[in-house]
Residue, then its C-alpha position, 0 to 999 in steps of 0.5 A: m492137444s494136437c489137431c491130428q490125434n483122431r486122424p488115422s495114419r496113412r498106413s491104416f487108411l490104405i490097409s482098410g481101403g484095400a481090405t474093403t476093396a478086396a471084400l467087395t471084389l470077392a463078393a461080386c465074383a462069388a455071386e452066381p449070375e442070374q438067369e435071364e427070362f425072355s419077355g415081350g414076345e408072343m406065345t408061338r406054336a412050336l411042335s405037337l406033343e406027339e413029336l416030342p416024347v417025354g424025356e426028349s429034347v429038340q433044338m429048333a427055330v420057333g418064330a425068329t428064335q433058336v430054342l432048345i425044348f425039353r419035355e420033362s413030363e406029360q405036362t412040363v416043358h422047359a424052353y431056353s435060348a439056343v445061343c451059348t452064353h460063352e461065344g454065341c454059338i448055337v447049342g445042341v441037344g447032345e445025347n437025347t436022354p433025360d439026364g444028358p445035357f444040352v451041349c455047345p459044339c464050339h467049346a463044349s459048354n454043357y447046360d442042365k436041361l431042367s434049369g439051363e444052368p451051365i454045368a461044364g465048360p466055359a459058359p459064364s451064365p445060364l441060358t435065357r429061359h422062355d415061357t412055355q404052354i401046352a394047349d390043345g396037343w401043342i407046345h407053345v413057346e414065347v419068342e420073337p415073332a417071325n417077320 
């Protein structure tokens, strides 16, 4: 009995290794990037509810952070970092309509206002989400405090 009968041939070893590598690579590429959530800052007063009607958005500095704020309803507000995940440009409001996306002026990445997910353009991942609160007629956003 030969000592090498149970060993795979070089060809079958290389084929199985190549198939495994290809499967792992495809799985990594197919996974959607997770949305980062900002933490470690302070809830900071951004603007009054009167200044941002339902269905409208604003891009502004809050504390030391450029943010995009979208008021979905009377009591629901979404906030994201205004820094584009493609090249770091500052994303703007675009058409100020409830259905219109946030738009990066540099390379036309578009982001959904409800989720921060990229919906067009070269942006590889969603905008970073910032926690929000509505209190005493004001919208507050968790950001790095200004110095």
